[in-house]
N, C-alpha and C positions, 0 to 999 in steps of 0.2 A: 497620278494617272497619265498614261501616255496619250498624246494627242493623235487621233486617227485622221488620216487623209485618204479619202476614197478617190481613185482615179486610175487611168490607164497610162502606162509609161510611154506610150506613143503620143501622148497629148502635150502640145506645147504649153498649154495652160497649167497642167500638172507640173511640168518642168519649171515654170516660174515659181511655184510654191516649194518644190523640193530643193531648188537652188537657194532660195531665200532661207529656208530652214537650215540647210547645211552651213551657210555663211553665218547665221546667228547661233549655231550650235544648239538648236532645238531638236530634241529627240522626237521623231514622229514614227507612227506605225502606218505603213502603207497598206491599204486594203485594196486589192485588185478589183477593178470594175472593168470588165472586158467590153470595150465599146464596139468591137467588131462582132460580138455576139449579142449586142443589144441589152447588156445587163443594166444599163442606166435607164432603160425604158420600161422596166417592170413596174407594176403597181406598187410593190413594196418600196422600191427605191424612190419613186416619186412621192409617195405619201409620207415617208419618213425622213428623206434626205433633201431632195430637190424636186419640186413639182415640174420643173422644166426638163427634167431628165438629162441634165448636163453635169459634168465633173470639171474640176475637182470639188469635193465637199469636205469641210472640216467638221469633226466631232470632238468636242472637248468637254467631257462631262455632259451637262445639259445644253451646252451651246452647239447648235448646228448652224454652219455658215457656208454659203456658196459664193461663187465669183472669186477668182484667183487674187484679184487686187485687194478685195476686202479681207480675204484670208491672210494675205501677207501683212496688211496693216494690223490685223489682230495679233499675228505672231510677233510683229515688231513691238507692239505695245506690251506684250507679255515679257519680252526680252529687254525692253528699254533700249532698243537697237538704234544706232546712228543711221541705219538704212533709210529712216524717214527724213533725214536731213540733220545738219549740224546745229542749226539754230531755227528760230521761228520763221524768218524769211525763207530759208531753204525748205522748211517743211511745207510751206504753201506752194513753193515752186515744184516740189516733188508731187504734191497732190494735183497741181495744174497739169503736169505732164502725164500723170497716170490717168486723169480724166480724159485728156486729149487722146491718149493712146487708145482708150476704149471707144471713143466716138469717131476719131478721124483716121485710125490706123489699123488696129488689129481686126476690126470687124470686116474690113475689105480683104485682108489676108485670109481670113476664115472663108470668105466667099470663094476665093480662088482655090483654096484647098478642097472645098466641097465640089466645085465644078471640075477641076483638073484631076483630083485624086479620087474623091468619093464617087463621082459618077463613072469614072473609069473602072473602079472596082465593081460597081453595080451593073456595069454594062449599059449605062444610059447615055444618051447623047448630051454633049455639053451645050450649055446655053451661052452662045458666043456674045450676045449683047451684055449679059451679066459679067462675063470675063472682061470685056472692053470697059465697062463702067468701073469695075473694081480696080483694074489696072490704072485707069485715069485718076481715081481717087488716091491710090497709093503713090503714084508719081507726084501728085500735088503735095501730099504730105511729106514724101521723101525729100522733095526740094526744100521744104521748110526745115526739116531735120538737118539736111546737108549743110545749109547755111548756118544753122545754130551750132553745129558741131565743128565748124572750122576753128582749128586751134584748140579744141577741147578734147579731153579724154573721157569725160563723163557728161551726162545730160545736165546735172545740177551740181554746182560746186566742184571740189577737187577730188572727191572720192565717190565710190559706187553708192548708189541709192536704189530704192525700189523703182524709181523712174526708169533707170537703165534696164532693170530686169523686165519691166512691163513692155517697154518699147522694143526690146530684143526678141520678144516672143515670135514674130513672123519669121525670124531667121531659122527657127527650128525646122521649117519645111521648105527652105529656100531652094533646095535641089529637086524637090518633088512638085510643089505647087507653082514654083517659078515666079514669085513676085518680082516686079521690076526694080530690084534694089541695087544691082551691080553697076548701074550707071551713075551712082552717086559716091564719089571717092571719099569724102569725109565721113559719110555714113558707114561705108564699108571699113574704113580704117578704125572707126570707133568700135565696131563689132569685132574686128580682128583683135583689138586691144582687150576686149572683154574675154575672149577665148584664151588669150595669153596670160592675162593678169588675174583672172577669177577662176581658180581651179574648179569650183563647183559648177560653173557654167559649162566648162569643157566636159566635165564628167557626165552631166545630165544630157549633153549633146549625144554622147555615146549611147546612153540609154534609149533616147528617142530614136536614133538611127537604127539601133539593133531591133527594136520592137517593130517599127514601121517596115523596114526593109525585109525582115524575116516574114512578116505577114504577107507583103506583096509577093515575095518569092513563093511562099506556100500556096498563094492563090493563083499563081501563074500570071501575074499582072506586070506588064512593063509599061512604064510611064513615058 
């Protein structure tokens, strides 16, 4: 039975899952959930797939799982993938950075997207204190990452792991929500290396850009 992944190709969170699945050679069936049409907010979606009305969601037989990081760990377990780390020590480091990414990193990038992109699309005024707060948190986290990545090509060990995919998420919207990441040379070099050395990450960038930019164009929105 093919694993189903529900989501919108404009989502950086879906990108993390589709990238990991491509790298691991796992066949998935993408089920389109149009976030711009509110398809994740229906009673049916919330009652059957995710009560929070968020994507992506995995359906594998009787297993329903949401949160991209949890989905990727599930897929890696099924594939016995080295993306979780090469040994026990690395596996805990990968988890450390994935948890860190969720609490100290991606949540603030999402806030910037909501303020700078979402509110522009909806014609609502931006909350400048929220933008200032989110940018401050991202700068503090980016400073830590920049120092960690000096002389490194990957977050953990010598090869790509799920930690890299998780932390790379905010780069999906870097030219639209404009998180303050370009001031950190080691961080930017790390992400440039991902685009050059991980074909799946480059391929899914094209998918995200096509989806978001075409929607913004059709809505007559200029950021």
